[in-house]
C-alpha positions as CSV (number, residue, x, y, z in Angstrom):
1,M,9.6,10.5,-72.1
2,T,13.2,11.9,-72.1
3,G,15.0,9.0,-70.6
4,K,15.3,10.9,-67.3
5,T,15.6,8.6,-64.2
6,Y,12.8,9.0,-61.7
7,S,13.1,7.9,-58.2
8,Y,10.2,7.4,-55.9
9,S,10.6,7.5,-52.1
10,F,8.8,5.1,-49.8
11,F,6.7,7.9,-48.6
12,T,5.6,8.9,-52.1
13,I,4.5,5.3,-52.8
14,V,2.6,5.1,-49.6
15,I,0.7,8.3,-50.4
16,C,-0.2,7.0,-53.9
17,L,-1.5,3.7,-52.5
18,F,-3.4,5.5,-49.8
19,S,-5.1,7.7,-52.5
20,I,-6.0,4.6,-54.4
21,R,-7.5,3.0,-51.4
22,T,-9.6,6.0,-50.4
23,Y,-10.8,6.6,-54.0
24,S,-12.1,3.0,-54.0
25,Q,-14.1,3.5,-50.9
26,Q,-17.7,2.2,-51.4
27,L,-19.9,5.1,-52.1
28,P,-23.3,5.1,-50.5
29,K,-26.5,5.3,-52.4
30,R,-28.1,7.1,-49.5
31,E,-26.4,10.2,-48.0
32,F,-27.4,13.7,-47.2
33,R,-25.1,16.0,-49.1
34,G,-26.1,19.6,-48.3
35,V,-24.7,23.1,-48.6
36,W,-25.6,26.3,-46.8
37,V,-26.4,29.2,-49.0
38,A,-26.0,32.3,-46.9
39,T,-27.8,35.5,-47.8
40,I,-26.8,37.6,-44.9
41,G,-24.1,40.1,-45.9
42,N,-24.6,38.7,-49.4
43,I,-22.1,36.0,-48.5
44,D,-23.2,33.4,-51.0
45,W,-26.2,34.8,-52.9
46,P,-27.1,37.2,-54.3
47,S,-24.0,38.9,-55.0
48,V,-23.6,42.6,-54.2
49,K,-23.1,43.3,-57.8
50,A,-26.5,41.7,-58.6
51,G,-28.2,44.4,-56.5
52,N,-31.9,44.6,-57.5
53,N,-31.0,43.0,-60.9
54,V,-33.6,40.1,-60.9
55,A,-32.2,38.5,-64.1
56,L,-28.7,38.4,-62.6
57,Q,-30.0,37.1,-59.3
58,K,-31.8,34.2,-61.0
59,Q,-28.8,33.4,-63.1
60,E,-26.5,33.4,-60.2
61,F,-28.7,31.0,-58.3
62,I,-29.0,28.7,-61.3
63,D,-25.3,28.7,-61.8
64,L,-24.9,27.9,-58.1
65,L,-27.3,25.0,-58.3
66,D,-25.7,23.5,-61.4
67,Q,-22.3,23.7,-59.8
68,H,-23.4,21.9,-56.6
69,R,-25.4,19.3,-58.5
70,S,-22.4,18.5,-60.7
71,A,-20.3,18.1,-57.5
72,G,-22.8,15.5,-56.2
73,L,-24.6,17.5,-53.7
74,N,-28.4,16.8,-53.2
75,A,-29.7,19.5,-50.8
76,I,-29.6,23.3,-50.5
77,I,-30.0,25.0,-47.1
78,L,-31.1,28.5,-48.2
79,Q,-31.2,31.4,-45.7
80,V,-34.6,32.9,-46.2
81,R,-34.9,35.0,-42.9
82,P,-31.4,36.5,-42.0
83,A,-32.6,39.3,-39.7
84,A,-36.5,39.3,-39.2
85,D,-36.8,40.0,-42.9
86,A,-37.6,37.9,-45.9
87,F,-36.5,36.2,-49.2
88,Y,-40.1,35.3,-50.0
89,A,-43.3,37.2,-50.7
90,K,-45.9,35.2,-48.9
91,G,-45.2,36.2,-45.3
92,R,-45.5,38.9,-42.7
93,E,-41.9,40.4,-42.6
94,P,-40.4,43.0,-44.9
95,W,-38.3,42.1,-47.9
96,S,-34.6,41.7,-46.9
97,R,-32.1,44.4,-47.7
98,Y,-29.7,41.8,-48.7
99,L,-32.0,41.0,-51.7
100,T,-32.9,44.5,-53.0
101,G,-30.5,46.8,-51.1
102,K,-33.2,48.4,-49.0
103,Q,-35.3,46.6,-46.4
104,G,-38.9,46.5,-47.4
105,L,-38.2,47.1,-51.1
106,P,-39.6,44.4,-53.3
107,P,-37.7,43.0,-56.3
108,S,-38.4,44.7,-59.6
109,P,-39.6,43.2,-61.8
110,F,-41.3,41.2,-59.2
111,Y,-40.5,37.6,-58.5
112,D,-40.6,35.3,-55.4
113,P,-37.0,34.2,-54.7
114,L,-38.0,31.3,-52.5
115,E,-40.6,29.9,-55.0
116,F,-38.0,30.3,-57.7
117,A,-35.3,28.6,-55.7
118,I,-37.5,25.6,-54.9
119,T,-38.6,25.1,-58.5
120,E,-35.1,25.2,-59.8
121,A,-33.7,22.9,-57.0
122,H,-36.5,20.3,-57.6
123,K,-35.8,20.3,-61.3
124,R,-32.3,19.1,-60.5
125,G,-33.4,16.4,-58.0
126,M,-32.3,18.5,-55.0
127,E,-34.0,19.2,-51.8
128,L,-34.4,22.8,-50.5
129,H,-34.5,23.5,-46.8
130,A,-35.6,26.9,-45.7
131,W,-33.1,28.3,-43.2
132,F,-34.3,30.7,-40.5
133,N,-32.6,32.7,-37.9
134,P,-35.2,32.6,-35.2
135,Y,-33.9,35.2,-32.8
136,R,-31.7,37.6,-34.8
137,A,-33.6,40.8,-35.7
138,S,-30.7,42.9,-37.0
139,T,-27.0,42.9,-37.6
140,T,-26.9,46.6,-37.0
141,L,-28.4,49.5,-35.0
142,N,-28.3,51.9,-37.9
143,P,-31.9,53.2,-38.3
144,A,-31.4,53.5,-42.0
145,H,-31.3,49.7,-42.3
146,F,-34.8,49.2,-40.9
147,S,-38.1,49.5,-42.8
148,D,-40.9,51.4,-41.1
149,D,-42.8,48.2,-40.6
150,H,-40.0,46.1,-39.2
151,I,-41.0,44.1,-36.1
152,T,-38.4,46.0,-33.9
153,K,-40.4,49.1,-34.5
154,R,-43.8,47.6,-34.0
155,H,-42.9,45.7,-30.9
156,P,-39.7,47.3,-29.4
157,E,-40.6,45.6,-26.0
158,W,-39.8,42.2,-27.6
159,F,-36.1,42.9,-28.0
160,F,-32.9,43.4,-26.2
161,T,-29.6,44.8,-27.6
162,Y,-26.5,42.7,-27.4
163,A,-23.1,43.3,-29.1
164,G,-24.5,45.8,-31.4
165,K,-27.5,43.7,-32.6
166,K,-31.1,43.6,-31.8
167,L,-32.2,40.2,-30.7
168,F,-35.7,38.7,-30.0
169,N,-36.1,37.9,-26.1
170,P,-36.8,34.2,-26.1
171,G,-38.4,34.4,-22.7
172,I,-41.5,36.3,-23.9
173,P,-44.3,34.0,-24.9
174,E,-45.5,36.4,-27.6
175,V,-42.1,36.3,-29.1
176,R,-42.2,32.5,-29.4
177,K,-45.7,32.6,-31.0
178,Y,-44.7,35.3,-33.5
179,I,-41.5,33.3,-34.6
180,I,-43.5,30.2,-35.1
181,D,-46.1,32.1,-37.0
182,V,-43.5,33.6,-39.3
183,I,-42.0,30.2,-40.0
184,M,-45.4,28.6,-40.6
185,D,-46.2,31.2,-43.4
186,V,-43.4,29.4,-45.3
187,V,-44.5,25.9,-44.4
188,K,-48.1,26.7,-45.5
189,N,-47.3,28.6,-48.6
190,Y,-44.2,27.0,-50.1
191,D,-43.2,23.5,-51.2
192,V,-40.1,23.3,-49.0
193,D,-38.5,20.0,-48.1
194,G,-37.3,21.2,-44.7
195,I,-37.2,23.9,-42.0
196,H,-33.7,24.6,-40.7
197,F,-32.3,26.5,-37.7
198,D,-28.6,27.5,-37.3
199,D,-26.7,27.8,-34.1
200,Y,-27.8,31.3,-33.1
201,F,-30.1,30.9,-30.1
202,Y,-29.2,33.1,-27.1
203,P,-26.2,35.2,-28.2
204,Y,-22.6,34.1,-28.3
205,P,-20.8,35.9,-25.4
206,D,-19.2,39.1,-26.5
207,S,-15.5,40.0,-25.9
208,R,-16.4,41.3,-22.4
209,N,-18.7,38.4,-21.6
210,T,-21.4,40.8,-21.0
211,P,-24.5,39.3,-19.4
212,V,-27.6,38.8,-21.4
213,P,-30.1,41.6,-20.4
214,D,-33.1,39.5,-19.6
215,Q,-33.2,39.4,-15.8
216,I,-36.4,41.4,-15.8
217,T,-38.1,39.0,-18.3
218,F,-37.0,36.1,-16.0
219,G,-38.8,37.8,-13.1
220,Q,-41.9,38.1,-15.2
221,Y,-42.0,34.7,-17.0
222,N,-40.0,32.2,-14.9
223,N,-42.9,29.9,-14.3
224,G,-41.3,28.6,-11.1
225,I,-38.0,27.7,-12.7
226,E,-35.4,28.8,-10.1
227,K,-32.2,29.1,-12.1
228,I,-32.0,31.6,-15.1
229,D,-29.9,29.2,-17.0
230,D,-32.4,26.4,-16.8
231,W,-35.2,29.0,-17.8
232,R,-33.3,30.1,-20.8
233,R,-32.9,26.5,-22.1
234,N,-36.6,25.9,-21.3
235,N,-37.4,28.9,-23.5
236,V,-35.5,27.5,-26.4
237,N,-36.9,24.0,-25.8
238,V,-40.5,25.3,-25.9
239,L,-39.9,27.1,-29.2
240,V,-38.2,24.0,-30.7
241,H,-40.9,21.7,-29.5
242,D,-43.9,23.9,-30.5
243,L,-42.6,24.7,-33.9
244,G,-42.1,20.9,-34.7
245,V,-45.7,20.2,-33.6
246,A,-47.0,23.0,-35.9
247,I,-45.0,21.8,-38.9
248,K,-46.1,18.2,-38.6
249,K,-49.7,19.1,-38.1
250,I,-49.7,21.0,-41.5
251,K,-47.2,19.0,-43.5
252,P,-45.9,15.9,-41.8
253,Y,-43.3,15.3,-44.6
254,V,-41.5,18.5,-44.0
255,K,-38.1,17.7,-42.4
256,Y,-37.1,19.7,-39.3
257,G,-33.5,20.2,-38.6
258,I,-31.2,22.2,-36.4
259,S,-27.5,23.0,-36.7
260,P,-26.1,23.8,-33.2
261,C,-22.5,24.5,-32.6
262,G,-20.3,21.4,-32.5
263,V,-19.9,21.0,-28.8
264,W,-23.0,20.1,-26.8
265,D,-21.2,20.4,-23.5
266,N,-17.7,19.5,-22.1
267,K,-17.0,16.5,-19.9
268,E,-15.1,18.8,-17.5
269,N,-18.5,20.5,-16.6
270,N,-20.8,17.7,-17.5
271,S,-20.1,13.9,-17.2
272,A,-22.4,13.3,-20.2
273,G,-20.4,15.8,-22.4
274,S,-17.6,15.2,-24.8
275,D,-13.9,15.1,-24.1
276,T,-13.5,18.6,-25.4
277,R,-12.8,22.1,-24.2
278,G,-14.8,24.3,-26.7
279,L,-17.6,26.7,-26.3
280,S,-20.7,24.8,-25.1
281,A,-24.0,25.1,-26.9
282,Y,-25.8,23.7,-23.7
283,R,-24.1,26.1,-21.2
284,E,-23.5,29.3,-23.1
285,L,-26.1,29.4,-25.9
286,Y,-28.8,27.4,-23.9
287,A,-29.3,25.1,-26.8
288,D,-29.9,21.5,-25.7
289,G,-29.5,19.4,-28.9
290,V,-29.4,16.2,-27.1
291,K,-32.8,16.8,-25.6
292,W,-34.3,17.7,-29.0
293,M,-33.1,14.4,-30.4
294,Q,-34.0,12.3,-27.4
295,E,-37.6,13.5,-27.4
296,G,-37.9,13.1,-31.1
297,W,-38.8,16.9,-31.6
298,I,-36.5,17.2,-34.6
299,D,-35.8,14.9,-37.6
300,Y,-32.1,15.7,-38.0
301,I,-29.3,17.4,-36.2
302,N,-26.3,19.0,-38.0
303,P,-23.7,20.0,-35.4
304,Q,-21.1,22.4,-36.8
305,I,-18.0,20.3,-36.3
306,Y,-15.8,22.9,-37.9
307,F,-12.6,21.4,-36.4
308,P,-9.8,19.3,-37.9
309,F,-8.7,15.9,-36.6
310,K,-6.7,15.9,-33.4
311,N,-7.7,19.5,-32.6
312,R,-6.6,20.0,-29.0
313,A,-9.8,21.8,-27.8
314,A,-12.3,20.0,-30.0
315,A,-11.2,17.1,-32.2
316,Y,-13.2,16.2,-35.1
317,E,-13.0,12.4,-34.5
318,I,-14.0,12.9,-30.9
319,L,-17.1,14.9,-31.7
320,V,-18.3,12.7,-34.5
321,D,-18.0,9.7,-32.2
322,W,-19.8,11.5,-29.4
323,W,-22.7,12.8,-31.4
324,Q,-23.4,9.5,-33.1
325,K,-24.1,8.1,-29.7
326,H,-26.9,10.6,-29.2
327,T,-29.0,10.1,-32.4
328,Y,-31.9,8.3,-30.7
329,G,-33.2,7.0,-34.1
330,R,-33.0,10.4,-35.7
331,H,-30.5,11.6,-38.4
332,F,-27.1,13.1,-37.6
333,Y,-25.3,15.0,-40.5
334,V,-21.7,16.4,-39.9
335,G,-21.3,20.1,-40.4
336,H,-18.0,20.8,-42.3
337,G,-16.3,24.2,-42.1
338,A,-15.4,24.5,-45.8
339,Y,-14.6,28.2,-45.3
340,R,-11.6,27.2,-43.1
341,V,-9.8,25.0,-45.7
342,T,-7.3,27.7,-46.6
343,E,-6.3,28.6,-43.1
344,N,-2.6,28.0,-42.3
345,K,-3.4,26.6,-38.8
346,I,-2.7,23.3,-37.2
347,G,-4.8,20.7,-39.0
348,W,-6.0,22.9,-41.8
349,T,-2.6,23.1,-43.5
350,D,-3.4,19.5,-44.5
351,R,-5.5,20.5,-47.5
352,S,-7.1,17.0,-47.7
353,Q,-8.6,17.6,-44.3
354,I,-12.3,17.7,-45.3
355,P,-12.1,14.8,-47.8
356,R,-10.6,12.8,-45.0
357,Q,-13.4,13.8,-42.7
358,V,-16.0,12.5,-45.2
359,R,-14.2,9.2,-45.6
360,H,-14.0,9.0,-41.8
361,L,-17.7,9.6,-41.2
362,R,-18.6,7.0,-43.8
363,E,-16.8,4.4,-41.7
364,E,-19.0,5.2,-38.7
365,H,-22.4,3.6,-38.0
366,D,-24.8,6.4,-37.3
367,V,-23.8,9.3,-39.5
368,E,-26.1,10.0,-42.4
369,G,-24.3,12.7,-44.3
370,S,-22.7,16.1,-44.4
371,I,-23.6,19.8,-44.7
372,Y,-21.0,22.4,-45.8
373,F,-20.6,26.1,-44.8
374,S,-20.8,27.5,-47.2
375,S,-21.7,27.7,-50.9
376,K,-19.0,30.2,-52.0
377,S,-16.2,28.1,-50.5
378,L,-17.2,25.2,-52.7
379,T,-18.1,27.1,-55.9
380,D,-14.7,29.0,-55.5
381,N,-13.2,25.4,-55.4
382,L,-11.0,26.4,-52.4
383,V,-8.0,24.0,-52.3
384,G,-9.8,21.9,-55.0
385,L,-12.5,20.8,-52.6
386,Q,-15.2,20.9,-55.2
387,D,-13.0,18.9,-57.6
388,S,-12.6,16.3,-54.9
389,M,-16.4,16.0,-54.5
390,R,-17.0,15.8,-58.3
391,N,-14.2,13.3,-59.0
392,D,-14.0,11.3,-55.8
393,L,-16.2,11.7,-52.7
394,Y,-19.5,12.3,-54.6
395,R,-18.6,11.0,-58.0
396,T,-21.9,9.0,-58.1
397,P,-25.4,10.4,-57.2
398,A,-27.0,9.8,-53.8
399,L,-30.6,9.9,-52.7
400,P,-31.3,11.5,-49.3
401,P,-31.6,8.9,-46.5
402,T,-35.2,7.9,-45.7
403,M,-37.0,8.8,-42.5
404,P,-39.0,5.9,-41.5
405,W,-40.6,7.6,-38.5
406,L,-42.3,9.9,-40.9
407,D,-43.0,7.5,-43.7
408,S,-41.8,4.0,-44.5
409,I,-44.3,2.8,-47.3
410,P,-42.6,3.0,-50.7
411,P,-44.5,3.9,-53.9
412,N,-45.5,1.4,-56.6
413,A,-43.2,0.9,-59.5
414,P,-43.6,2.8,-62.8
415,F,-44.8,0.7,-65.7
416,G,-45.0,0.7,-69.5
417,L,-41.3,1.7,-69.9
418,L,-40.3,2.3,-73.6
419,V,-36.9,3.2,-74.9
420,K,-36.5,4.9,-78.4
421,N,-33.1,5.4,-80.1
422,S,-32.8,8.6,-82.1
423,A,-32.3,8.4,-85.9
424,N,-28.7,9.5,-85.6
425,G,-28.1,6.9,-82.8
426,K,-26.8,9.5,-80.4
427,M,-29.5,9.5,-77.8
428,N,-32.1,7.2,-76.1
429,T,-35.4,8.7,-74.9
430,L,-37.3,6.9,-72.2
431,F,-41.0,7.1,-71.6
432,W,-43.0,5.5,-68.7
433,Q,-46.3,5.6,-67.0
434,K,-47.1,7.0,-63.5
435,P,-47.6,4.1,-60.9
436,D,-50.9,3.4,-59.1
437,L,-51.3,4.7,-55.7
438,A,-49.5,2.8,-52.9
439,T,-51.2,1.6,-49.7
440,D,-50.8,5.0,-48.1
441,G,-52.6,6.7,-51.0
442,E,-49.4,8.2,-52.5
443,S,-48.3,7.9,-56.2
444,A,-44.8,9.2,-57.3
445,Y,-43.2,12.4,-56.2
446,G,-40.3,11.8,-58.6
447,Y,-38.2,9.2,-60.4
448,V,-34.7,7.6,-60.6
449,V,-33.4,6.4,-63.9
450,Y,-30.8,3.6,-64.0
451,R,-28.7,2.5,-67.0
452,F,-26.8,-0.7,-67.5
453,N,-24.9,-2.4,-70.2
454,L,-26.9,-5.0,-72.0
455,D,-25.0,-7.9,-70.4
456,E,-25.1,-6.4,-66.9
457,K,-27.5,-7.6,-64.1
458,V,-30.0,-5.0,-63.0
459,N,-28.8,-3.8,-59.5
460,I,-30.5,-0.6,-58.3
461,K,-28.3,-0.7,-55.1
462,D,-25.4,0.6,-57.1
463,P,-25.5,4.4,-57.2
464,G,-23.0,4.4,-60.1
465,K,-25.9,3.3,-62.4
466,I,-28.1,6.3,-61.6
467,I,-28.1,8.7,-64.5
468,F,-31.1,10.9,-63.6
469,I,-33.1,12.0,-60.5
470,T,-36.1,14.2,-60.7
471,F,-38.6,15.5,-58.0
472,D,-41.4,15.9,-60.5
473,G,-44.0,13.1,-60.4
474,D,-45.5,14.2,-63.7
475,K,-42.1,14.1,-65.6
476,L,-42.6,10.8,-67.5
477,Q,-39.9,10.8,-69.9
478,Y,-36.1,11.3,-70.1
479,T,-33.5,11.7,-72.8
480,D,-30.1,10.0,-72.3
481,D,-27.7,11.8,-74.6
482,D,-24.5,10.5,-72.9
483,I,-24.3,7.3,-74.8
484,K,-21.7,5.6,-77.1
485,Q,-22.9,5.0,-80.6
486,H,-23.4,1.4,-81.5
487,Q,-23.5,0.3,-77.9
488,Q,-26.6,-1.2,-76.4
489,Y,-27.9,-0.2,-73.0
490,K,-30.9,-1.3,-70.9
491,Y,-32.8,0.9,-68.4
492,V,-35.0,0.7,-65.4
493,V,-37.0,3.4,-63.7
494,T,-38.0,3.6,-60.0
495,A,-40.5,5.9,-58.4
496,I,-39.7,7.8,-55.1
497,D,-42.2,9.4,-52.7
498,R,-41.9,12.7,-50.9
499,M,-39.7,11.1,-48.3
500,K,-37.6,9.5,-50.9
501,N,-38.7,5.9,-50.2
502,E,-38.1,4.1,-53.4
503,S,-40.2,1.6,-55.4
504,K,-39.1,-1.6,-56.9
505,P,-37.7,-1.2,-60.5
506,S,-39.9,-1.2,-63.6
507,D,-39.3,-3.9,-66.1
508,S,-36.0,-3.3,-67.9
509,R,-35.9,-2.2,-71.5
510,S,-33.4,-1.6,-74.1
511,A,-33.7,0.7,-77.2
512,N,-36.5,0.0,-79.6
513,E,-37.4,-3.2,-77.6
514,E,-41.1,-4.2,-78.0
515,I,-43.1,-4.7,-74.8
C-alpha cells in the first residue's frame, strides 16, 4: 500500500454487494449443463487445420471435453449429421466433408468419431447427445461437394432447393421414413445418451420471403388437410412422433430433445403465444414445440432464447416465463446465445448478460438447465464467460436431472468401501464393490464419490462435496490426489443408473479404517 486515499462511490459498493450475493446463490445438485459442438463449416470441431489428421482431431476433441468439464458442464450436444452426411461409420450416409475434407472419404487411419466421442465423454462423467439436422441435405449446390452416393443423387425427387440449399421435402412419406431410419442407425449402433434436433425444420424465410416450393407435394399427400400451413405442421409432427416411438422401442433410456427457435408464436397472432414480436417457430418454420411437449412425444425442449433481458422484440425473461408454463411434466432447458456476448448491441453490451440469465432461470420453478451455442464461444472464453462458469456459476459439479417418466427406480448402494492412504500421504485410493441388482433389474451405470472432513456430517445433497463422477459401472476405484497432507477425510460412494437416479450412500470410510 502506498498510503494513497481510495474513495468508493455508492454505486461501486452496490455492485460489489450484488456480486457477493449472486456468488452465494445456492448451486443445484441437479442441472443440465450442455454445450453444442457444431461440425458444420468446422465451427467448433474439427478445426480446418486438423483436415484429415486423425491424431489432431482426437486431441482437439479431448481438449474441448476437458475444458468444458473443468467449467462444470455435464453434456455435449455433438452434431453428427450436418447435411445428410455422417460423423460416424455405422450408418447409411457418406462421411461428412467437414470431417475429412471430401464427402464420402473415410478418416485415415480409420476411426469412428462418434464412438470415440462417446467413450471420451463418458470417461469424464458427461452425457453425449447426437445432434441431427433432419431436413438439411446440403449447404451448397456445388456438385464438387457431393459424393456419388449422396441421397440427393439417389433420390432427387425427395428434395427441393431453397436459398441455395437442398432440403428434404417433409411432406413425402418416404422422406420421413428415410430420416427415421438414418437416426435409428445411431440409436441401435451407438451408446448415445440422447437424440437431438435443432431449429431447422421447414426453411427460414429468405430475404425475398420466397414461398416454399412444395405445392405439388401438398396436392399429392394432403390427406384431407385443407390448409397448407396445417399440413406442413402435421408433416413435422408425424416425424417427431414416429421417431420418438422408434427410439423408445429400441432404447427407452435414450433421451429425445428438440431445440426450436425461442418464440413458439406471438400473442398478436395467437392468444396462446408469448408477448413477443419475433420470428414464430409455429407460423414460419411449422414447428409446434408446445404440442410435442403436451403430447409427451419428447423428453426435453431447449428453445433458443438467444435474446437479452428487456429485448424489445423478444425479452429473455418473458420467454423463460412463457416456456416454463408449457413443460407438461417434461424438461425445459434454456438455450443461451454464447456467440452473441461480444456484440455491441443493446443488452449485450452488459458483459454479465449470460451469468445473469443463469441466475435468473435458477429462481424459476420449471427450468432444469441450460445449453450454450456454441463450444468455441466458451473455449475462447469470450468476455470471460468460461471463467464465470468455472469460478462461479458451475463451481460445483451437477448431475443431469432425472426423468421419472422414463425410470424412477434408483440402483442399490455400492458396498465394501475401503480407503487406502499412499505411503507418502499425498493421495487416498478408494475401492468398492458393485451393488446388487435393483428391483428393475439394473445395477450401476456409474458412480459418484463424495468427500467430507472427518468432523462433517455426511450430506450427499451438497454438490460441493462431489469430487468424482463416472459413467462406467465397472470402474470400482478412484484415487483422490487433491488432499492436504496430515488432514483426515471420510468418503462415501453412490451408484447412479442410466437415467442418473442415485442410490443411497455407501457406508462412510476414512483412510486405512478397518471395516
